[in-house]
C-alpha positions in Angstrom: 12.9 28.0 2.2 11.9 28.0 5.9 12.9 25.0 8.0 10.3 24.1 10.5 11.2 22.4 13.8 7.6 22.1 14.9 4.2 21.7 13.4 2.4 25.1 13.2 -0.2 25.1 16.0 -2.4 27.6 14.2 -3.2 28.0 10.6 -0.4 29.8 8.9 -0.9 33.1 7.0 -0.9 32.1 3.3 -2.0 35.1 1.2 -1.0 33.7 -2.2 -2.3 30.2 -1.5 -5.6 31.6 -0.4 -6.2 33.1 -3.8 -5.9 29.8 -5.5 -9.0 27.7 -6.1 -7.7 26.1 -9.3 -4.2 25.9 -10.9 -5.4 28.4 -13.5 -4.6 31.3 -11.1 -1.2 29.7 -10.4 -0.2 29.9 -14.0 -0.6 33.7 -14.0 2.1 34.0 -11.3 5.8 34.9 -11.9 8.8 33.0 -10.7 9.2 35.0 -7.5 5.5 34.5 -6.6 5.9 30.8 -7.2 8.8 30.5 -4.7 6.6 32.3 -2.1 3.7 30.0 -3.0 5.8 27.0 -2.4 6.8 28.2 1.0 3.1 28.9 1.9 2.1 25.5 0.6 4.7 23.7 2.7 3.5 25.6 5.8 -0.1 24.8 5.1 0.7 21.1 4.4 2.4 20.9 7.8 -0.5 22.5 9.6 -3.3 20.6 7.9 -1.7 17.1 8.1 -0.8 17.9 11.7 -4.6 17.9 12.3 -5.4 14.9 10.2 -2.3 12.7 10.1 -1.3 10.9 6.9 1.4 10.4 4.4 3.0 13.8 4.3 6.8 13.0 4.2 6.8 12.4 0.5 4.4 15.4 0.0 6.8 17.8 1.7 9.5 16.6 -0.7 7.4 17.5 -3.9 6.0 20.9 -2.9 8.2 22.8 -5.5 7.7 20.1 -8.1 3.9 20.2 -7.7 3.9 24.0 -8.1 6.0 23.8 -11.2 4.0 21.0 -12.8 0.7 22.9 -12.4 2.3 26.0 -13.8 3.9 24.3 -16.8 0.9 22.1 -17.6 -2.7 23.1 -18.5 -4.2 20.8 -16.0 -6.8 19.2 -16.0 -6.6 19.1 -19.8 -3.1 17.9 -19.6 -2.9 14.7 -17.6 -0.9 14.4 -14.4 -0.6 10.9 -12.9 0.9 10.5 -9.4 2.3 7.1 -8.5 0.6 5.6 -5.4 -0.4 9.0 -4.1 1.7 9.4 -0.9 3.1 12.5 -2.7 -0.2 13.9 -3.8 -1.3 16.0 -0.8 0.2 19.3 -2.3 -1.6 18.4 -5.5 -4.9 18.2 -3.6 -4.3 21.6 -1.9 -3.7 23.3 -5.3 -6.7 21.8 -7.0 -9.6 23.1 -5.1 -9.4 21.0 -1.9 -7.3 23.2 0.3 -9.9 23.8 3.0 -10.8 20.1 3.3 -7.3 18.7 3.6 -7.7 18.4 7.4 -10.4 15.8 6.7 -8.1 13.5 4.8 -8.4 9.7 5.6 -11.4 10.4 7.8 -14.9 9.2 7.3 -16.6 11.4 4.8 -13.3 13.4 4.2 -10.8 13.5 1.4 -9.5 10.3 0.0 -5.8 9.5 1.0 -4.8 9.0 -2.6 -5.8 10.5 -6.0 -9.4 9.4 -6.7 -11.1 10.0 -10.0 -14.6 10.6 -8.6 -13.2 13.2 -6.2 -11.7 15.7 -8.7 -11.2 16.1 -12.4 -7.5 16.8 -11.6 -7.2 13.3 -10.2 -6.7 11.5 -13.5 -6.0 8.0 -12.2 -6.9 6.3 -8.9 -3.9 4.5 -7.6 -3.3 1.6 -5.3 -0.1 -0.4 -5.8 3.1 1.4 -6.7 4.6 1.6 -10.2 1.3 2.0 -11.9 1.7 5.6 -13.1 3.8 4.9 -16.2 1.5 2.3 -17.6 -1.6 4.5 -17.0 0.0 7.6 -18.4 1.2 5.7 -21.4 -2.3 4.5 -22.0 -3.6 8.1 -21.8 -0.9 9.3 -24.2 -1.7 6.6 -26.8 -5.4 7.4 -26.5 -4.7 11.1 -27.1 -2.8 10.3 -30.2 -5.5 8.0 -31.4 -8.1 10.8 -31.0 -5.9 13.4 -32.5 -5.9 15.5 -29.3 -3.0 17.7 -28.3 -2.5 16.7 -24.8 0.5 16.4 -22.5 0.7 13.4 -20.3 3.1 13.3 -17.3 3.7 10.4 -14.9 5.5 11.1 -11.5 7.1 8.0 -10.0 9.4 7.6 -7.0 12.7 5.8 -7.0 11.1 3.3 -4.5 8.2 2.6 -6.9 10.8 2.2 -9.6 11.9 -1.1 -8.0 8.7 -2.7 -9.1 8.5 -4.7 -12.3 5.4 -3.0 -13.7 7.4 0.2 -14.1 10.0 -1.5 -16.3 7.4 -3.2 -18.4 5.8 0.2 -19.1 9.1 2.0 -19.7 10.2 -0.7 -22.2 6.9 -0.4 -24.0 7.0 3.4 -24.0 10.5 3.5 -25.3 9.5 1.6 -28.4 6.6 3.9 -29.3 6.6 7.4 -30.8 4.3 8.8 -28.2 4.5 12.0 -26.2 5.0 11.0 -22.6 7.0 12.6 -19.9 8.1 10.3 -17.0 9.4 12.2 -13.9 11.5 10.3 -11.5 11.2 11.8 -8.0 14.4 10.5 -6.6 14.6 11.0 -2.8 16.6 7.8 -2.1 13.6 6.4 -0.2 10.9 3.8 -0.4 8.8 3.2 2.7 12.2 2.4 4.2 15.5 3.2 2.7 15.5 2.3 -0.9 17.3 -0.9 -1.8 18.6 -2.7 -4.8 20.7 -2.1 -7.8 18.6 0.7 -9.2 19.2 2.7 -6.0 22.9 2.1 -6.4 22.8 3.1 -10.0 21.0 6.4 -9.3 23.5 7.2 -6.6 26.3 6.7 -9.2 24.5 9.0 -11.6 24.3 11.7 -9.0 27.9 11.3 -8.0 29.1 11.6 -11.5 30.3 15.3 -11.4 32.4 15.0 -14.5 29.5 13.6 -16.4 27.2 16.3 -15.2 29.7 19.1 -16.1 30.3 17.6 -19.6 26.6 17.3 -20.2 25.9 20.9 -19.1 28.7 22.1 -21.2 27.4 20.2 -24.2 24.0 21.8 -23.8 25.5 25.3 -24.0 27.5 24.3 -27.1 24.4 22.8 -28.7 22.4 26.0 -28.1 25.1 28.0 -29.9 25.7 25.5 -32.7 22.4 23.7 -33.4 23.7 22.3 -36.7 26.1 20.0 -34.9 23.3 18.4 -32.7 23.8 14.9 -34.2 27.5 15.0 -33.8 27.2 16.2 -30.2 24.7 13.5 -29.4 27.1 10.8 -30.7 30.0 12.3 -28.9 28.1 12.5 -25.7 27.4 8.7 -26.0 31.1 8.0 -26.3 32.0 10.4 -23.4 29.3 8.8 -21.1 30.9 5.4 -21.9 34.2 6.6 -20.6 32.8 8.3 -17.5 29.8 6.1 -16.5 27.9 3.2 -17.9 25.4 4.2 -20.5 22.3 5.7 -19.0 19.8 2.9 -18.4 16.8 4.9 -19.3 18.2 5.9 -22.7 18.9 2.2 -23.4 15.2 1.7 -22.7 14.4 4.2 -25.4 13.7 7.2 -23.2 15.4 10.6 -23.6 17.1 11.1 -20.3 17.3 14.6 -18.8 18.8 15.5 -15.5 19.5 15.3 -12.6 17.6 18.5 -11.7 17.3 20.1 -8.2 13.7 19.3 -7.2 13.6 22.1 -4.6 14.4 25.0 -7.0 11.1 26.2 -8.4 12.9 28.4 -11.0 15.0 25.5 -12.4 12.1 23.1 -12.4 9.9 25.6 -14.2 12.5 26.2 -17.0 13.2 22.5 -17.3 9.6 21.5 -17.5 8.7 24.3 -20.0 11.5 23.0 -22.3 10.8 19.3 -21.9 7.0 19.3 -22.1 6.8 19.9 -25.8 9.6 17.6 -26.8 8.3 14.8 -29.0 8.6 11.1 -28.0 9.1 9.5 -24.6 11.0 11.7 -22.1 12.5 10.8 -18.8 13.2 13.7 -16.3 15.3 12.9 -13.2 14.4 15.2 -10.3 16.2 15.0 -7.0 14.3 15.8 -3.8 14.4 15.1 -0.1 11.6 13.3 1.7 10.3 15.4 4.5 11.9 18.6 3.1 11.3 21.7 5.3 10.4 19.8 8.5 13.5 19.0 10.5 12.2 15.9 12.3 11.0 14.4 9.0 14.3 15.2 7.3 16.2 13.5 10.1 13.9 10.4 10.2 11.9 10.1 7.0 10.9 6.5 7.8 9.2 7.5 11.2 7.5 10.4 9.5 6.4 8.6 6.4 2.7 8.4 7.4 2.2 9.4 11.0 -1.1 9.7 12.8 -2.6 13.0 14.1 -0.1 15.2 16.0 -0.4 16.7 19.5 -1.0 20.3 18.6 1.1 21.5 21.6 4.1 19.2 21.2 4.1 18.3 17.5 4.7 14.6 18.2 3.1 11.5 17.0 0.2 10.4 19.2 0.2 6.8 20.4 -2.9 4.7 19.8 -4.1 1.5 21.2 -3.9 0.1 24.7 -1.0 1.1 27.0 -0.2 -2.6 27.5 0.1 -5.2 24.8 1.6 -5.6 21.4 0.3 -4.9 17.9 0.1 -7.9 15.7 3.0 -6.6 13.6 5.2 -6.4 16.7 4.1 -9.8 17.8 5.1 -11.2 14.4 8.5 -9.5 14.7 9.1 -11.1 18.1 8.0 -14.5 16.8 10.3 -14.3 13.7 13.3 -13.5 15.9 12.5 -16.3 18.3 12.0 -18.7 15.4 15.2 -17.6 13.7 17.0 -18.2 17.0 15.6 -21.7 17.1 16.0 -22.7 13.5 18.8 -21.5 11.3 16.8 -22.4 8.2 14.4 -19.5 8.8 14.6 -16.6 6.3 12.6 -13.4 6.5 11.5 -11.6 3.3 9.6 -8.3 2.9 8.7 -6.2 -0.1 9.8 -2.9 1.5 7.6 -3.2 4.6 10.2 -3.7 7.3 8.7 -1.2 9.7 5.1 -1.9 8.9 5.5 -5.7 9.3 7.5 -5.4 12.5 10.8 -6.7 11.1 13.2 -4.0 12.3 14.7 -6.1 15.2 15.0 -9.1 12.9 16.8 -7.1 10.3 19.4 -6.1 13.0 19.8 -9.4 14.7 19.8 -11.6 11.6 21.0 -9.4 8.7 22.2 -12.4 6.6 18.8 -13.9 6.8 16.8 -10.7 6.1 15.9 -9.7 2.6 14.1 -6.4 1.7 13.5 -6.9 -2.0 12.1 -3.4 -2.6 8.5 -2.8 -3.8 8.5 -6.2 -5.6 5.7 -8.3 -4.3 5.9 -10.9 -7.1 9.6 -11.3 -6.7 9.2 -11.6 -2.9 6.9 -14.6 -3.4 9.0 -16.5 -5.9 12.2 -15.7 -4.0 10.6 -17.5 -1.1 9.8 -20.4 -3.4 13.4 -20.7 -4.6 14.7 -20.7 -1.0 12.2 -23.4 -0.1 13.4 -25.6 -3.0 16.8 -25.7 -1.3 15.6 -26.6 2.2 15.2 -23.1 3.7 12.1 -22.1 5.7 11.1 -18.7 4.2 8.6 -16.4 5.8 7.2 -13.8 3.5 5.8 -10.8 5.5 3.4 -9.0 3.2 0.3 -6.9 3.5 -2.9 -8.7 2.6 -3.7 -6.3 -0.2 -0.2 -6.5 -1.6 -0.2 -10.2 -1.9 -2.8 -9.7 -4.6 0.0 -8.4 -6.9 1.9 -11.7 -6.3 -1.1 -13.9 -6.7 0.1 -15.6 -9.9 3.4 -16.4 -8.2 1.6 -17.8 -5.2 -0.4 -20.1 -7.4 2.3 -21.3 -9.9 5.6 -20.9 -8.0 4.5 -21.9 -4.4 1.3 -23.8 -4.2 1.5 -25.8 -7.4 4.9 -27.1 -6.2 3.6 -27.5 -2.6 6.6 -25.6 -1.2 6.8 -24.7 2.5 6.5 -21.0 2.4 4.8 -19.2 5.2 2.9 -16.0 4.4 2.5 -13.6 7.3 -0.4 -11.4 6.1 -0.6 -8.2 8.0 -3.5 -5.7 7.4 -6.1 -8.4 6.9 -9.7 -7.2 6.7 -10.8 -3.6 7.0 -7.7 -1.5 7.9 -9.3 1.9 8.1 -7.8 5.2 7.1 -6.2 4.3 3.7 -9.5 3.0 2.4 -10.2 0.4 -0.3 -6.8 0.5 -1.9 -5.4 -1.1 1.3 -8.3 -3.1 2.8 -7.3 -6.7 3.0 -10.9 -7.7 2.1 -10.3 -10.7 -0.3 -7.5 -12.8 0.9 -9.6 -15.6 2.5 -11.5 -15.8 -0.8 -8.5 -16.0 -3.1 -6.4 -18.2 -0.8 -8.8 -20.9 0.1 -9.5 -21.8 -3.5 -5.8 -22.7 -4.1 -4.9 -26.4 -3.6 -2.3 -27.2 -1.0 -2.8 -24.0 0.9 -3.4 -23.9 4.6 -5.2 -20.7 5.7 -5.4 -19.6 9.3 -7.1 -16.7 11.0 -6.2 -16.0 14.6 -8.7 -14.8 17.2 -6.1 -13.1 19.4 -2.4 -12.4 19.8 -1.3 -15.7 21.3 -3.2 -17.7 18.7 -1.4 -15.7 16.0 2.0 -16.7 17.5 1.0 -20.4 17.6 -0.4 -20.3 14.1 2.8 -18.8 12.7 4.6 -21.7 14.3 2.1 -24.2 13.0 2.7 -22.8 9.5 6.5 -23.2 9.7 6.2 -26.9 10.8 4.2 -27.8 7.7 5.7 -29.3 4.5 3.5 -27.1 2.2 2.4 -23.5 1.9 0.5 -21.7 4.6 -0.9 -18.2 5.3 -1.7 -16.6 8.7 -3.8 -13.5 8.2 -4.2 -10.9 11.0 -5.6 -7.4 11.3 -3.8 -4.1 11.6 -3.1 -2.8 15.1 -3.9 -4.3 18.4 -5.8 -7.5 19.3 -8.0 -8.1 22.3 -5.0 -8.3 24.7 -4.6 -12.1 25.2 -1.6 -13.2 27.2 1.2 -14.4 24.9 2.8 -17.8 25.6 6.6 -17.8 25.1 6.5 -21.5 24.3 5.5 -22.4 20.7 3.2 -25.3 19.9 1.6 -26.4 16.7 -2.2 -26.3 16.7 -4.1 -29.4 15.6 -4.5 -29.0 11.8 -8.0 -28.0 10.8 -9.5 -28.1 14.3 -11.7 -25.3 15.6 -12.3 -24.3 19.2 -15.7 -23.9 21.0 -15.4 -20.7 23.0 -18.9 -20.6 24.4 -21.8 -23.1 24.8 -25.2 -21.7 24.1 -28.4 -22.8 22.4 -30.4 -22.0 19.3 -27.8 -20.2 17.2 -24.2 -21.1 16.7 -21.8 -18.3 15.7 -18.9 -19.6 13.6 -16.4 -16.8 13.7 -13.1 -16.5 11.8 -10.2 -14.5 13.1 -10.6 -10.9 14.3 -14.4 -11.2 14.6 -14.3 -13.8 17.3 -14.5 -11.2 20.1 -17.4 -9.6 18.3 -19.1 -13.0 18.1 -18.6 -13.3 21.9 -20.3 -10.0 22.5 -23.3 -10.9 20.3 -23.5 -14.4 21.9 -23.9 -12.9 25.3 -27.1 -11.2 24.2 -28.4 -14.2 22.3 -27.2 -17.0 24.6 -25.6 -18.4 21.4 -22.7 -20.8 20.9 -19.4 -19.3 19.7 -16.9 -21.3 17.7 -13.5 -19.9 17.0 -13.0 -21.6 13.7 -9.2 -20.9 13.5 -8.7 -22.6 10.1 -10.4 -21.4 6.9 -8.7 -24.3 5.1 -8.8 -27.1 6.1 -12.1 -26.5 7.6 -13.2 -28.3 10.7 -16.1 -30.1 8.9 -16.7 -32.4 11.8 -17.4 -29.6 14.2 -19.4 -27.6 11.6 -21.7 -30.7 11.1 -22.0 -31.1 14.9 -23.1 -27.5 15.3 -25.6 -28.0 12.5 -27.0 -31.1 14.3 -27.3 -29.4 17.7 -28.5 -25.9 16.7 -31.4 -24.3 15.0 -29.3 -22.0 12.8 -25.7 -21.2 12.0 -24.2 -17.7 11.5 -20.7 -17.2 10.0 -18.7 -14.1 10.7 -15.6 -13.0 8.9 -13.6 -9.8 8.2 -13.5 -10.7 4.5 -15.7 -10.5 1.4 -18.8 -12.6 1.8 -18.4 -13.9 -1.7 -16.1 -16.9 -1.8 -15.0 -16.4 1.8 -14.8 -18.5 4.9 -18.6 -18.5 5.2 -18.8 -19.9 1.7 -16.6 -22.8 2.9 -19.1 -23.6 5.6 -22.0 -23.5 3.0 -20.0 -25.9 0.8 -19.5 -28.3 3.6 -23.2 -28.4 4.5 -24.2 -28.8 0.9 -21.7 -31.6 0.3 -23.1 -33.5 3.3 -26.7 -32.7 2.4 -27.3 -31.0 5.7 -30.2 -28.6 5.6 -29.9 -25.9 8.3 -30.6 -22.1 8.1 -27.3 -20.4 7.4 -26.5 -16.7 7.5 -23.1 -15.5 6.1 -21.9 -12.2 7.4 -18.9 -10.4 6.1 -17.8 -7.5 3.9 -20.5 -6.7 1.4 -20.0 -6.6 -2.3 -19.0 -2.9 -2.6 -15.9 -1.0 -1.6 -15.7 0.4 1.9 -14.3 3.9 1.9 -11.6 5.4 4.3 -12.3 6.0 8.0 -11.3 4.4 11.2 -11.4 0.6 11.4 -14.3 0.9 13.8 -16.2 3.1 11.4 -15.4 0.7 8.6 -16.7 -2.3 10.5 -19.9 -0.4 11.3 -20.3 0.5 7.6 -19.9 -3.1 6.7 -22.4 -4.3 9.3 -19.7 -6.1 11.2 -19.6 -4.3 14.6 -21.4 -6.0 17.5 -24.5 -3.9 17.3 -25.0 -4.5 13.6 -24.3 -8.2 13.8 -26.8 -8.6 16.6 -29.5 -6.7 14.7 -28.7 -8.7 11.5 -29.1 -12.0 13.3 -32.3 -10.9 15.0 -33.8 -9.6 11.7 -32.8 -12.8 10.0 -34.5 -14.9 12.7 -37.7 -13.0 12.2 -37.9 -14.0 8.5 -40.2 -16.9 7.4 -39.2 -20.5 8.1 -37.0 -22.3 5.7 -38.9 -23.3 2.6 -38.1 -25.2 -0.6 -37.9 -23.6 -4.0 -41.4 -23.1 -5.5 -43.2 -23.0 -2.2 -45.5 -20.1 -1.6 
């Protein structure tokens, strides 16, 4: 295997890979050809993702596994389910999408994750982690019900294995007589370093040399003396008890096999060929290295988890955004450190998003008050609730789309008990390249309907800092939602002050139309207002809504337009409509937000344009709406 120090600047020579349009041709190759194919696949992956950017660290680690899987399985008849999809780029290359991989995550290009409508080889479209085992189990049960001979394989990472859904599915599978193979891709990584007891357990399994030697020796014995299989199995259980605790996965009802070197194509192929036809639920433990074959990614797999496009001359990550200023994530991290310095009750919680949420410095400065709980969004929320019960001031830093997984806990464990938990919601609105699985398009809708919740949407960086402080001063739950990346570049005040609860801010006085803007779309509203000579209100609070100002705007303007980077249905604009209806105020009202369909991957700017939320689209929408007939009552001609 070649170790690359740089991203190939030109397309590498890949004679074997170029002959593959489907995995069928791969299955005709011998072991030597497969090893060469793996080398070519890794080189091409480096080159193509160097053009596009994307999540390629995990993909580099499963090159050999992907080759072996498509050789051992009759895909697409056999089902292959990839968890999350960060590791699925080699799969896309081998399944007819090689020449389009450079378009991944771009508008009109390949989806960043397995997507059912893109290819018959993509058996399940994934979003959250730990979904693969449940989906694959469902497919296996369906195959049995229909009497179809079909192999079903789920590939899950050790990071994803920290999530509760995986255990729910494993426990269910272990109780069923169903043909399912679960492959654990163990690279000791999540988004960050993997955490928790499971990580420690797997490390102990791998360090158990005596256990491994005994197990391998028993296999040889069993092959020579098949009649003593049952005796050997029972003996093995006793030996394991003396060397290590009983294998967890076997206790769940799975037949545990491994660990296996995930970078040896020959070993993988032999193992998969033997395991694929075994009856009942099987669990194969494969050990890989994230970033395998690219020296910088091997040395720093966190940095190279999902970089942007590379400089073709230097092979480094390109910086994006303004040369001055901070991202919202970095701003949050600074605030959290400042807040922790000022108040010893402050606790920071993240479901494996330390880097993405800007918590690296906090984790270093306040390790006793920092908790990475793994990919466990539900646990993160309720952990915060428990801390709040005992007088702590927990801050749960979580992506908007990931809070959806912990919604039940938000309702029952936090809001119902009116506990002071602050939710710092990164990636609010349309986030761009990762597409609909990661768009934070619904949080304003699903948060504002919950009693006791305070929901804030900052217009700029400084307002975000002050809102976070406002939240931590409250005696009940609150959420501050902000977009990915950079804001408009507002100066940031060091001093922290609580904003008046439920009070909006008039940014511009105009006439005719009042634009009521929430969060990241306030600058857009200001651009539109300059063309219309309209009033602009930075609403700040989605809940409680500044009803007094809304009614004043209705009284003094001919029409109201709401703007939000959230679903129109049930969003902040709906709150304005409810306010007007409750006070029997009749005024033309236009609600603009994310339409009722999924917005695909592309840049944030392209996504906003597709949703009709860029300045030009908003201006045209308002003008077109103004040209419509006058307000009329139902039944009027």
